[in-house]
N, C-alpha and C positions, 0 to 999 in steps of 0.2 A: 390882518396877518400877520402870526408871531414867527420876523425873519425868514426866509424865503422857500419853505417847504412845509408850514404848519398854518392850517386857515381854519378857522370854525366862523359857522354861520351858525342864523337863529332868525328866525321868522312867526309871527303870529296873526291870524284872520279870524275874526270872530263874525258869524254868520246870525242873522236873523230871518224868520221866515214865517209871516204872517198869513194866516187862512187853512183851510182845511186843504192842505195840498199834501202832507206826509201820508204813508202809507205803509205797513210792514209788507206789502205787495213785493213784486219784483217789475216794477216799474220798467219798459226799456226804452231806453233815454241816453243821451250820451252826453248826458251831464255827470261833472264828478259825484261822486259817493260821499256822503257823511254818514255818519254818527249822530243823530240828531237827539236831543233831551227834548220830549214831546210837552207842548203844554197846550192848556186849553187854546190861547189865543194860534197857535201853531209851534213854532219848537225852536231851539239854537244852539247852535254847534260852534267851537273854536279849533283851528284847527293850529297847531302849534309844528312846526316843520325846522329840521337844522342839524348840524352833526359837528364832526372835526375830522378833518382829515389833513394825510402826510401826502405830499405829492414829490414829484422829480419829473423831467423830461421825457422818462420811457413808462410813469404810472404814479398809481396813487394806493392809499388803502386808507381805509377808514371807518368812523360807528356815526351813521347819520339817520334820521328819520326824514324819508320823504317816497317819492311817488315814482315807478318806477314806468317806462314804453319803452319794449323792444318789437320790434318791426316794423318797416316801412310802412307808412301810411299817410293818410289826410283827413280819414272819418273814422278812427276805431281800428284798432291795434288788435290782432287774433291771437296775438300770444300772452305779451303782460301789454293792456291798454293803458295803465294807470288811472282806472275811475275809481278805483277799491280807496278806500281812506288811507293814509298816508300810512307808513310800519317801519319798526325799527329793523334795521338790518348792519352787520357786518359788510363792507364791499371791499372790491381788490379791483381794480383795473392796470393790465399790464399791455403795454406796446414796445416789445422791444427790437423790431425790427420794420420799415414800413409792409411788408406785406401780411402780417398777421398781430390781431388784435384778441386780449381774452378782458370780459366781463365777469364777475362774479360775483355772487352776494347770498347771503344767509341770513333769511329773514323771521321776525319774530310773529307771524300772523295773531288773527283776535280768530276764533274759532268761533266765538256764541253759541255753544255747545257747554251745560254744563256737566262738570265733573264728579259724579256725585260720592266720590270716595273725599273728596276736598271740599271743606268748607270752614266759616267761621261760626262761631257759637255767639249770638246777643242774648246777655244776661239772663244764660242758662238754658233757655230753652228754643229762641227762635234761630234756625238755621238759615244760611246764606252761604249759598252754592258756590264755591268760585270757577270762573272757565276754564275747559278744557287745554293744556297746553297743543298749539298748532305751529309746523316753523314749515320753510319752505330754502331748501338750496338749489340756488338754478347756476348754469354757466353758456357761456355763448362766445363761440370761436370763430375770428372773421379774419377771413381770410384774402388775397388783395391779389390773383395770381398774374393779374396784367393793370393797367393803370384804369381808373374809376370803374372798375366790375370790383363788385365786395360780394363774396357767399360766406355767410356763417349758417354754424351748424351748432346745435344748443341741446340742453335738457336740465329738467328741473324734478323735485320730488315737493308731495306735501306729505308732511310725518306727525306723529301726536303724538310720542314717545313721551315717558316722564320727564325725561331728561335729553341734552342736544348728545347727536350723536357721531362721534369721531368725524367717521368716516364721510358724512355729509359737508365737513368744514377742509374737504380737497376741492382746489379751485377746477382741477383737469380730472374728471370721474365720471363715471357711468350707473348714475344713482340705482338705477335698477337693479344695475348687478350687486352690488353693496348690498340693495337692498334684500335680495334675495339669500342675502347670503347669514343676515342678522336673523329673518323670517322665516325661512323654510325648514329648516332642521324641528321644528314645535309643529309645523305644518298647519299654521297659522294665519291669516290672512295677513297679504302684504301691504307694504303704502302704496300711494298714489303716486306715481311716474309720469312723465310727459317730455317728448321730443319737440323738435322743432326745427325749422330751418327757412330763412329766408336771403333773399337774391337781390341787389341793386345794380341795376345795367345805366351807365350814364355816356356811353360813348357815343351816344348817336347824338349830332347839336342839337340844342333844342330840348331833348328827349330826356325824359327819368322814366326807366320799366321799372316795375319793380314786383316780388310777390313773397308770399311766405305759406308755408303751410305748421301746422300745430295738431300735432299724434298725440292722442290719447291713448289707445291700442293700436298694432299694426297688428294683420296677419295676410301675409300673401295671397295667403284662399279665396281670400272675398272678392279679391280683384274676377277672379273667372267668371263670365260672362252666364252660368248656372246658377252663380251662389248667389244667395238672396239676400243674405249680409252684407253688412255696409260698415267698413270700419270707420271708428269713432276720430272721425278729421275735421281740420276747418281750413278751408282755404283764401287766400284772397290773392287777387290777381289786380294791379291797376298800371297807368300812366296820366304822365304828366308831361305837358308842352308849354315850354316857356320864351316869351319874345318871339312867338313868330305865331301870325304875320305880321304882328304888331311888337313893339317894343313896351315894353310891362304891361302884357296881357300875357295872361297863364290861365291855361284849362287843366283838368281833371276828369278820369275815369278811373273809376273803382270798382270791383265786383267783390262779393265776400257771398260766402256758400259752409255752412258749419254742418255737418251731420249729427242724427241723432245720441244723445247721452255725451257729445263728445267733451263738455267741464261735469259733468256730474259724476257722482261717487255713490255706490248702496251703502257705505258707512258714513255720516254726515258730516262727521269730523276731521275725514280727507279731503271734500270736494275743492274742487281748484274757486278756492272764495276767498277772502279774508273780510271779517266785520259783516256777514251774508254777502257782499257783492264779490259777482263772479271776477275773478283777473282776469279773463280773455276779451271774448268781443261782446260788446254791452246787449246784442240782440241773444246772444246764450245759443245753446242747441235747436237745433232743428230750424234754422232761418238761414232769409238769405236777405242781401241787399246790394243795390246797385247804386253808386252815387255818381254825380255829377255839379262842377262848377268851373263858372270862370270867373276869372278876378281880374280885375285893369287896376294901374294906378294913371290916373290922368296927370297928375301933376302932384309935387314933392308932398306928403303928407296928409297927401287923400289915397284911400282904398275902399273899393268898391268888390265885393263878391255874392254872385249869383248862382245859389247853388238850389241842387234836386236829389231830393235822394228818395227813393222806392225802397222799403222795408217789408219786409211779410216774414210771418211767423205760421209754422205748421201746429202738427199735434204736440201737445203737450206730455213730456213721459217720465213716471219716476223709472230710477234705474231700483230694479228690482230682478236680483243676479237667478232668484228661484222660489218658487211657491203660488200660492193662489194671490190673484190679483182681478178684482172687478165682474168676479165668479170665475174667472178661468185660471187654470194650471199653465204657468210655462217657467220660462227662464230668459234673460236676457239677450240671447240668440233670436230668440222670437222678436223682442224688441226693436234691434238693431236691424230684423230684417222687414220692416215696414218700408213703405219706401219714406226716403228724404225727402224733407217738406209735408206730401201727403196731402190733407185736405189742410188747406189755406184756413186758420181761425183768428189770424189778426194782421192787418195791413195796416204801412203808414207812407202818405205819399205829401212831400212836404215840397214847399216852392220859398225858399228864404233869397232876401237881399241883406246884404250886412254892407254897412258903411261904416268907416270910420277915419277920421281927421285930427291931426297931428295939429293943437291952435300954439302951441307952443312948445320948447323941448320938453317931450315926456309925461307932456299933458293934453288929454283926448276925449274926441266926441264920438260916440258912439252909437250908430241909430241902427234899428233891422225892423223889418217890415216879416210878416211871414203866416202864408198860406199852410193851413193842414188839415187834411183828409186821413182821419184813423177811423178804422172801423171794426168789429169784428163780425163771425159767423158763423152761424147756427153749424153745428155736423149732422152730417147725414148718413154717414155710412157708421156700421155696426163696431161699440167697441171693444177696443183690441188689449190684451193682455199691457199690462204696466200703462198702460194711457190716462191721465188725470184729465178726464173726461168733463168739462164748464160748458154752462152754455154761450150765448155768446154777450150776455149782459155780466156773466160773471167772465168771460174771457179781459171784455174791456175793463172791467175796473180792476181787474187782476195786474194788466198790463199797462193800463193808462191812467193819470191822474183823471179825476171829474171836470176840469176845468178845461182838458185839451180834446175831449171824447167829441167827435162829430167832425165838422169841421167849420174849421175857425182861421179867424184874419186878428193876429198877435202883431202888437208893437210894443220895440222895447229902446228904451232909451238909457242911457250913460254917461258920467264921466269919470276919468281915472287918469291917476295923477304915479307916477313911476312905474307904473308895472306893464 
């Protein structure tokens, strides 16, 4: 702390991975994402986070590099999950009244897309292309109309211009409207915008009810029964019951469903991702998850959690606006007309028992036993337009590290000091 209002913080963590577990594939797990430097032994990654903030009793403004989680959840948010590697951003938090709070950030994301017009020249011959710019602006407005009821609405935009657009630095704005004013005059493709909503209710004794909706695109005509097209949206519903019927016992039920093409974009640099990690739910598009857990704290410092996860992923699709794919001619409307989930091509059923014991102040022992059954399935229906058709083996290798494929019993142990 510098005086009463200015704070500076920083942290560095170095992680090493030994073994053939890294891949450029899209592994479906809820672990934090890192940009590994791969090597023959595995790989390593250093995570540097920190920032400087000026704070008062009613808000703060800062420049930080950190992870962001928006949306109530116990097993992965479908708005901003915090899984992607930390990224730098300008942040603003305002709470001028008990009934209102604003959270805003403007971030510099990592596109992992080369910009062919921007490069370094080494020794006059070798070209090193630099990554294309990728930015994100997002706001979340939270209202508390009555005690213990919070209703949050917000929107965001992923854009990839050469420079920062001043309109996206406005904390309270509808960014899709700004985008249209910046791009429609040329009839060019606009940027990638999103909307979301989160509700948290704690009025019932011992109970927390919550839900969130992430909307990539919304057309009310698609809600009609005779319309086969489905809006690219993600829905999460959950409930937590604490200290009932026993003290220090809690139970969680959570359901997540994400439609086709919800987090994707036809222009790779505009995907809802940073460092190629999806910013939303870890299962990505066309997926469903049921999560259950029981947590019990029998004595001070001892914590047990029993959890069950049933995750499913349907057919994988590429975002193709129009053209030819798989020998078929079509457009994106045909892709989102496919049944949500459709054929199940991958599933994960995991039962885990996690124990933590605080031996002394801020020193923990961690033990975990986990039984998992991760399978992939051969498609039986005809390939459709936009589908990324894979065999069962290809699907399993694409979504799951080899050492976790099939049925496994995994034990983990660790010691933690001060974290």
